[in-house]
N, C-alpha and C positions, 0 to 999 in steps of 0.2 A: 571470601569476602567481596561477591560482587554486589555491584547496587541492585536495586528491588524497584517493582511497578507497585506502588500500595493503594495507587486510588485511578481511578480514571470516569471521565463524561464522554455521552456519543451521542451527537445531535442527530436527529434523519437526514440522511442525502437528497439532493433532488431540488428543485426549484421554491426556493427558500423565500418568496416576497416578503414576509415578514422580519427579516434580518436582512442587516446590512454587515459589514466586517466585524464590525464592531460590536453587533450584537452577536454574532457568533462567536469570536474569541471570546467575551465576558459570559456568555451562559455556560459554554462548557468547562471556563476557568473555574467558576463558583460554583460548579458540579463535581468537579473532581475533587476540587478540594473539601467539598462537604463528605465526598465519597470517603475519602482519606481518612477524614477521622481530625484533621489536624485547623488552625487558625491560620489567615494569611498570614500574620506576621511569624509564623514557623518558617514560611519559603526564605529560603536563600537566593536563589535568583530564577531567573525564567528564560525559555527559548519558545520562539514562534518560528514554527514551519510556514510560509507561505514567498506562490510562485508574485502573483501580480503580474507583472508585464502587462499593464494595461487592462485588466477587468476593472480597476477603481481604483481611484484619484491617490488613493492611500497610499504614499511612497512609505515614509516614517510611518510606521505602524504597531512597532513591538512595544512600545510604551501603552498600548491599546488596552493591551493584559490587565494594566493597572485600574482599570477603570471596573472589573469585577470587585474591587475590595480595596480600599482605602487603607488597610493592613500593609499593601502591597508597596506602597510608595515609597522612594528609596532603596528599593529592590532594584541589582541588576537587571538589564531586559535585553536582547540581540534578538535581530530578525534573523533566518538561516534560509539560505535559498539553494537548493542543489535541480532546479527542475524536479520534474514528479516525485523524485525523492528529498522532496526539502523537507518534508515532515521526519523523515527516522534520519534525516542528515539534525536537524534540532535534536531529538531523541541523543544521536551520540556525541553532541555537543555537550549537552546536558551529564550525560556518561562520563566522558573524560572531566567534565569540572567537580564532578562525585569524587572520583577516582583519585584525584589529585588534590582533593580533601580541601579546595576554595569553598568547596557547598557541602553542605547535609542533605536539604531538601532542596528540590526544582520541581519545577511547574513547567511540563513543556505542552505546547498546545500549539497542531496544525488547523490551516482553517483557509478554506476560498472561497471569493464570492465571484462565480462565475458565469450567472445568467443575465447581469445587469447589461450587457453589451449583448449584440446580434451573432448568430453564429456566426458569421462571415470573419467577426475580429476577434471570436475565441479563437477560429482557426490559425488568423495571423500571429496572435500572441503565441500561440503552443510551436506554429512553424518558425521562432525565433529562438526554440530551445533544440534549434539542429542544427549542424552548420552552415551559416549563414553567407560564407563564398562560394560553397557548392550546393547543398539540397535547399536550403532556404531560398537562395536567389537564383536556382532554378526552379521556382515554384512549386516545388515539393512540399506535400502537409505530411503529416504524420502517419494518415492513412497508406500516404503513398508509401513512404518507407517502410512500414513494416507488410507493405503489401510486396515490396523487393524481399524483404524477408522470407514471406510467404511462397513467393515466386522462386528464392531461389532453392528453398527446402523443397518444395516440389519437383524443379528441376531435376533435386540428386535423387530424394527419395520415393515419387510417384507420386499424384496428387491425391491431396488430402484434404480437399473441400469437405468433405465428411466429417474428417475427424476432429477438424476447427468447430462444423458444428454441433459436433455430442458433447464437445467442449461450453459452447452459447449453451446446449437446452442444459444441461448439466447445471451451471449456472445460475440461469434464469430457475429452475428448481430449488434448488438451494434458496436463492433470496427469495424465495416463497416463505421461508422459517425466517427472514430474518427483519424485526421491529424496522433498523435504521435503511431498510434499502431504498433506492430510488423506484425502481421496477420490480414491483411484485407478481409478476405474472408467468406464470411457464408456458413457455413459449413451443415446448416440444423440437424434437430434432426435425419434423419434416418441414415445419414452418422453417427454421433455421438452418436447414439445406436446400431452401430455393428460394432461387431468384424472382422475385416478384412487386408487386408496385408499392408495399408495405416491408420490404425487406430489399431492398434494390443495390444494385453493385456499387461500394463505394469507392473504392480502389481495386481493381481485379488483381486476386479474386479473392478479396475480402469484402463481405456481404456488409450490411449493416449489423446483424446480428452478431459480426464478426468485432464491432467496435463500442468502445466504454462509451460512456454516456458522459453529458457535460450537466456537470455539476453545482451547488452550493453546500457546504459543510463544515462543521469543526469535530474537533476531538481533543480533549487536552487528559493526559496524565502526570499523577503524582510520581514522581520518584525518587529513593530514601536509598543512604546508604545501608549496607549491610547491619550494621549496630540500632541503628535507627527503624530499621525495617521489623526488628524483634518485637517491638512494641506497639506493630502495627495490629490492625485486626485481619488483615490478609497482605501478603507478597507473594510475586512471584519475579526469580532469580533473573536474571538477563546473566545466563549461566556463558553465553560466547556471543561475537560477535564481529564482522568482516565487514569492512567496506577498500574496493576499488574500482579505478576510474580507468576506462581504456581513452583510447582515440576518439574525439569526438568528429571529425569525418568517414561518414562509412566507406568512402574508398578506399579506406585503410585499415577492413575489416574485413572478413569472410561473414556479408549478413545473413547466414545461415548457421555460423559454428557457437553464437552465444555469448564468447569468449569471457569478457568480463563478469559476467554470472555464475558461471562454471569454476571463476577462481575465486568469487566469493564463497559460492558454496563450498568450495574444498575446505578453506581456510577455518570457515566459522564450525565444519562440523568437525575438521578436527581440533581445532579449539575445544569443543565441549563434548569429546574423546568419545564421540557417539556415531554412528553410520546413519546415513538418511531413511533406512525401514527399522530406526530404531524411534524415529516423531510417529507421535499421535494423531498430527494432522500438521496441515502448513496453509497459512495464507499468504496468497502471493500473486503478486504484479501482473494481470491481465489485462491490460489496457486496449491488448487485443488478443483475438483467441491465437493467435500464431505466438504469441509471448507466452502464453500458457504450454503450448506444447512444448516451446524451445526449452522451458524451462523443465520438464520434466525429464529432460535429456541432460540438462545442465548440473541438475540437481541429483544426479548418479542415480536415478528411478529406469531409466532406460537406457539403450545402446544409442547413439545417432542414429534416426530414423526410426527408430522402435517405440516412440513416446505412442502411437495406437494403440499398442496392446493394452495398455495401463486402462484406456476405456474398454476395451472390451472385455476384459477381465474383471473391471471393477473395482480396482485397485484403489483408485482417486476417487468413486462415488463417495456419496454422504455415509456410506455404512459400510466403506471399503477398507480395506487394512492401512492405509494412507491414506485419510480424505483430502484434498486439495481443495480448497476456498470453499467450505462450509456454509462461511458467509452468505457466497453465490459470487466474491469476489468484485473487484469493477465495473466486471460485465454487469451485473445487477442492479448490486450494493450502489453504483456512482463512482464516482472519479474526483471530487475536489482537488486539485491538484496538492497544495499544501498539507491537506490534512490526511490525503490517502498513507503515507508511511503510520504518523502516527495510530490509526486507525487500525490500522496492518497486526503493529506491537496491542494495539489495546483488545482487539478481538481476541487474540493468543491468550491473553489475560485473562479475559474471562472465561474461556476454554476450560482455561486450568482452575479457573477457580471454581468452577460446576455453576457459573453465572452465565450462561450462553443461551438460557431458554430453549426455546425450539432447535436451537443451532446446534443445541450439545453434542458432542461426539464424547463416547462413552468411554467412560477410566482412562482421559487425556492426559498425560504425565509430562508429554514431554513434546512442545511445537517451536514452530518456525515460521519467521516474517522472512519475508522477501521481497524488497523494493527496489522500485529502479527509476532511473531518472535519465531520458532521453532515450535513445535506439540504444539501450544495453550499453549507454555512456559510464554511468555511474551505478553502481550495485551493491546492496548493502542487504547483510541475509544476519539475522539474530536468530540462536537459540534460547529459546525461556523454559523453566521450571518453575514449578511450584513449590513455596517453601511454606508456607503455612497461611 
């Protein structure tokens, strides 16, 4: 009797000068409600995934969802923040309410407006999502933190710069088929694997093509309890879900082990009573290419140090046995912080309903979404399947 996603709306990702945060939120809220075939008055509660932290002046923004339709007035609305996993945290809060029978139909919105401030300001805001007593106070940025992970992996298993370039090239090629993607450009392996003026080293060994994009964007989903979902035009069941948090300081963790994501994947797959190779596809959190490589191993697709083989054999390619990020991932699609987790779930739902257009994976039956907050600190894994 698991809750189901019964509708969604996804904005383009990128520099969206025509939208402020309110405009992003209201546009996808209206779209998701219409897509679910319900009235705003049918909604029992709303959750908003949003980091902010200084991107925009709107600190108290949960009730901006109500601006989408007067029928939402007097419904409870809450903003949820858990770094780059804020969107999944909002979805899980809605699922908790539905499973506790405190709500029958929920709207979850993920939204972020990042481009209204300078690039340096974005870097500063994001750095505060690390351990401020160590990493941030020492001037480490997130590229620097993930570069530390990459270097630890390279020291243990050899130089995998070419592997990271293959991941970047794969995701940029996939993004060409994604109508929502910020960067629709097939860069190719050679470009991604070469340090150049257009692809500089950002934080060794990570190049520009190893880093995700600064983006505006919003996504909304409508979630209903199982009984209500039976009457809907479509329904994608949340078959299982797992959320774990690890220590915040990097100094207390093995940077190349990805232990939090490994725990979350193990719990979610166990609860779903399936193995990782039973999945038809996965949309995962490739904020940096090293994160995707480490996720291959954390989810059990490869032994530690062997993730590169999945690219060499084509397993994770769009037409492979288990496509990873057929949308292009954060690398090509973009990464508006609060929207990312909701996007991962919406994209999986599209795939399972054969509604993914040019991104469609053939015969998709079971999908997984992996969303991560910080440097593998908050990890969310959801397994989804189509009901109707």
